[in-house]
C-alpha positions as CSV (number, residue, x, y, z in Angstrom):
1,X,-55.8,184.5,131.0
2,X,-57.3,182.3,128.3
3,X,-60.5,180.4,129.2
4,X,-60.1,176.7,130.0
5,X,-63.3,175.1,128.7
6,X,-65.9,175.4,125.9
7,X,-69.5,174.6,126.7
8,X,-72.1,174.6,124.0
9,X,-75.8,174.7,123.3
10,X,-76.8,172.0,120.9
11,X,-79.5,173.0,118.4
12,X,-78.4,176.0,116.4
13,X,-75.0,176.1,118.0
14,X,-73.1,172.9,117.8
15,X,-75.5,171.1,115.4
16,X,-77.6,172.2,112.5
17,X,-80.7,170.2,113.4
18,X,-83.2,172.4,111.6
19,X,-83.3,170.3,108.4
20,X,-84.4,167.2,110.2
21,X,-87.0,169.0,112.4
22,X,-88.4,170.7,109.3
23,X,-88.5,167.4,107.5
24,X,-90.5,165.8,110.3
25,X,-92.9,168.7,110.7
26,X,-93.7,168.8,107.0
27,X,-94.1,165.0,107.0
28,X,-96.6,165.4,109.8
29,X,-98.4,168.2,107.9
30,X,-98.5,165.9,104.9
31,X,-100.2,163.2,107.0
32,X,-102.9,165.8,107.7
33,X,-103.2,166.9,104.1
34,X,-101.5,170.2,104.8
35,X,-99.0,171.9,102.5
36,X,-95.4,172.1,103.6
37,X,-94.2,175.2,105.4
38,X,-91.3,177.3,104.3
39,X,-88.0,176.1,105.8
40,X,-87.0,179.6,107.0
41,X,-90.2,179.9,109.2
42,X,-89.4,176.6,110.9
43,X,-85.7,177.2,111.3
44,X,-86.1,180.3,113.6
45,X,-88.2,178.2,116.0
46,X,-85.8,175.3,116.4
47,X,-83.8,176.7,119.3
48,X,-87.2,177.1,121.2
49,X,-87.7,173.3,121.2
50,X,-89.9,170.8,119.6
51,X,-93.1,172.3,121.0
52,X,-92.4,175.6,119.3
53,X,-91.6,173.9,116.0
54,X,-94.8,171.9,116.2
55,X,-96.9,175.0,117.1
56,X,-95.5,176.7,114.0
57,X,-97.0,173.9,111.9
58,X,-100.3,173.5,113.8
59,X,-101.1,176.9,115.3
60,X,-104.8,176.2,115.6
61,X,-104.6,172.9,117.4
62,X,-106.3,172.6,120.8
63,X,-104.5,171.1,123.7
64,X,-105.7,167.5,123.1
65,X,-104.9,167.7,119.4
66,X,-101.5,169.2,120.2
67,X,-100.6,166.4,122.5
68,X,-101.6,163.8,119.9
69,X,-99.6,165.7,117.3
70,X,-96.6,166.0,119.6
71,X,-96.6,162.2,120.2
72,X,-96.5,161.6,116.4
73,X,-94.0,164.3,115.8
74,X,-91.5,162.9,118.4
75,X,-92.0,159.4,116.8
76,X,-91.0,160.9,113.4
77,X,-88.1,162.9,114.8
78,X,-86.7,160.0,116.9
79,X,-86.5,158.0,113.7
80,X,-84.8,160.8,111.8
81,X,-82.5,162.4,114.3
82,X,-79.4,162.4,112.0
83,X,-81.0,162.2,108.5
84,X,-79.4,165.5,107.6
85,X,-78.2,166.9,110.9
86,X,-74.5,167.8,111.0
87,X,-72.0,169.9,112.9
88,X,-72.1,173.5,111.8
89,X,-69.4,174.2,109.2
90,X,-66.1,174.7,110.9
91,X,-66.9,172.9,114.2
92,X,-65.0,169.7,113.5
93,X,-61.5,171.3,113.4
94,X,-62.5,173.3,116.5
95,X,-63.3,170.2,118.4
96,X,-60.2,168.5,117.2
97,X,-58.0,171.4,118.3
98,X,-59.7,171.5,121.7
99,X,-59.2,167.8,122.2
100,X,-55.6,167.9,121.0
101,X,-54.8,170.6,123.6
102,X,-56.7,168.9,126.4
103,X,-59.3,171.6,126.6
104,X,-62.6,170.1,127.7
105,X,-65.8,170.8,125.7
106,X,-69.3,169.8,126.5
107,X,-73.0,170.2,125.6
108,X,-75.7,171.8,127.8
109,X,-79.1,171.7,126.1
110,X,-82.8,172.0,127.0
111,X,-83.4,169.1,124.5
112,X,-84.6,166.0,126.4
113,X,-82.2,163.2,127.1
114,X,-84.0,160.6,124.9
115,X,-83.3,162.8,121.9
116,X,-79.9,164.4,122.9
117,X,-77.9,161.3,123.7
118,X,-79.0,159.2,120.7
119,X,-78.3,162.1,118.4
120,X,-74.8,162.7,119.7
121,X,-74.1,159.0,119.6
122,X,-75.2,158.7,116.0
123,X,-72.9,161.5,115.1
124,X,-70.0,160.0,117.1
125,X,-69.8,163.0,119.4
126,X,-71.1,161.7,122.7
127,X,-68.0,160.0,124.0
128,X,-65.9,163.0,122.8
129,X,-67.7,165.4,125.0
130,X,-66.4,165.9,128.6
131,X,-69.9,166.5,129.8
132,X,-73.5,166.3,128.3
133,X,-76.5,167.7,130.2
134,X,-79.9,167.5,128.7
135,X,-83.1,169.5,129.6
136,X,-84.3,166.8,132.0
137,X,-80.9,165.9,133.5
138,X,-81.5,168.2,136.4
139,X,-84.5,169.8,138.2
140,X,-83.9,173.1,136.4
141,X,-82.9,174.0,132.8
142,X,-81.7,177.2,131.1
143,X,-82.1,180.1,131.6
144,X,-81.4,178.9,135.2
145,X,-77.6,178.6,135.7
146,X,-77.8,175.2,137.4
147,X,-76.9,173.1,134.3
148,X,-73.9,175.4,133.5
149,X,-72.7,175.3,137.1
150,X,-73.1,171.5,137.2
151,X,-71.1,171.2,134.1
152,X,-68.3,173.3,135.5
153,X,-68.2,171.1,138.6
154,X,-68.2,168.0,136.4
155,X,-65.0,169.1,134.6
156,X,-63.5,170.5,137.8
157,X,-63.2,174.1,136.7
158,X,-64.5,177.3,138.2
159,X,-67.3,178.8,136.1
160,X,-65.4,181.9,135.4
161,X,-62.8,179.8,133.5
162,X,-65.5,178.5,131.1
163,X,-67.3,180.0,128.1
164,X,-70.8,179.2,127.0
165,X,-71.9,179.6,123.4
166,X,-75.5,179.7,122.5
167,X,-78.0,181.1,120.0
168,X,-80.9,182.0,122.3
169,X,-81.5,184.6,124.9
170,X,-81.9,181.9,127.6
171,X,-78.4,180.7,126.8
172,X,-76.9,184.2,127.4
173,X,-79.0,184.6,130.6
174,X,-77.8,181.3,132.0
175,X,-74.2,182.0,131.2
176,X,-74.3,185.4,132.8
177,X,-76.0,184.0,135.9
178,X,-73.3,181.3,136.1
179,X,-70.5,183.9,135.9
180,X,-69.3,182.4,132.6
181,X,-68.1,184.2,129.6
182,X,-71.3,184.4,127.4
183,X,-70.9,184.2,123.7
184,X,-73.6,184.4,121.1
185,X,-73.6,182.3,117.9
186,X,-74.7,184.6,115.2
187,X,-74.7,181.7,112.7
188,X,-77.4,180.0,114.7
189,X,-81.2,180.0,114.7
190,X,-81.7,183.7,115.5
191,X,-85.1,185.2,114.8
192,X,-84.7,188.5,112.9
193,X,-87.2,190.0,115.4
194,X,-84.9,189.2,118.3
195,X,-83.5,192.3,120.1
196,X,-79.9,191.2,120.1
197,X,-78.6,194.4,121.7
198,X,-80.5,193.4,124.9
199,X,-78.9,190.0,125.2
200,X,-76.3,189.8,128.0
201,X,-73.4,188.5,125.8
202,X,-69.8,189.4,126.1
203,X,-69.3,189.0,122.3
204,X,-70.9,187.5,119.2
205,X,-69.1,185.1,117.0
206,X,-69.7,184.7,113.3
207,X,-68.1,181.2,112.9
208,X,-67.1,178.4,115.2
209,X,-63.3,178.9,114.5
210,X,-63.5,182.1,116.6
211,X,-63.9,180.0,119.7
212,X,-60.2,179.0,119.6
213,X,-59.1,182.6,120.2
214,X,-61.0,182.6,123.5
215,X,-59.0,179.5,124.8
216,X,-55.6,180.8,123.8
217,X,-55.4,178.9,120.5
218,X,-55.0,180.3,117.0
219,X,-58.5,180.7,115.7
220,X,-60.2,183.1,113.3
221,X,-58.7,186.3,114.6
222,X,-55.1,184.9,114.7
223,X,-55.5,183.6,111.1
224,X,-56.7,186.9,110.0
225,X,-53.5,188.3,111.5
226,X,-51.4,186.1,109.4
227,X,-51.1,182.7,111.2
228,X,-51.2,179.9,108.6
229,X,-52.6,177.2,110.8
230,X,-53.6,176.5,114.5
231,X,-50.9,175.7,117.0
């Protein structure tokens, strides 16, 4: 039986947010007379949150310095949420197909609400999503399954009828604990040092279009088999 809902991580899965986070980090480094960091070194930290991104740029900062830097970094990022951030290539037709067939999709992220909701609103995605849960929406966040289970209840589906796609180990762990189909986004912010064989995923996808196959629509696999367009 096809799955009935698509739930998504945000950074590195639905949205390519790394360019704006890298811009803000290097802007902050410039304010401290430091040279910019290579984009690739920042990109792999993005799914680990703003603290991990900031630590990449200021590894030697003590706790007091780090908190002051974090305050300024969040000011910069709040002002540049959608400067270059966009849906990953291929996601817009996927979302359109899901909506056209009445299949709910939603976002479950550890990103705090004061960043998540404005970003989704600026990209005109917030009202399209059937559910949006941020890292501070509930008492627990991923890898705990509570956010995923809460999302399933919100859309009135059993967890086993949902898939969850993410690009971090915590995403796979949360999906497995929630008894959802766990998919890994190979196009996301995956560190080459990650031991992907140890991740509890049911499958990896190379592009967003492959999600449609999991909900009974004609996605990447069907098109490779000769279908000219989605149903």
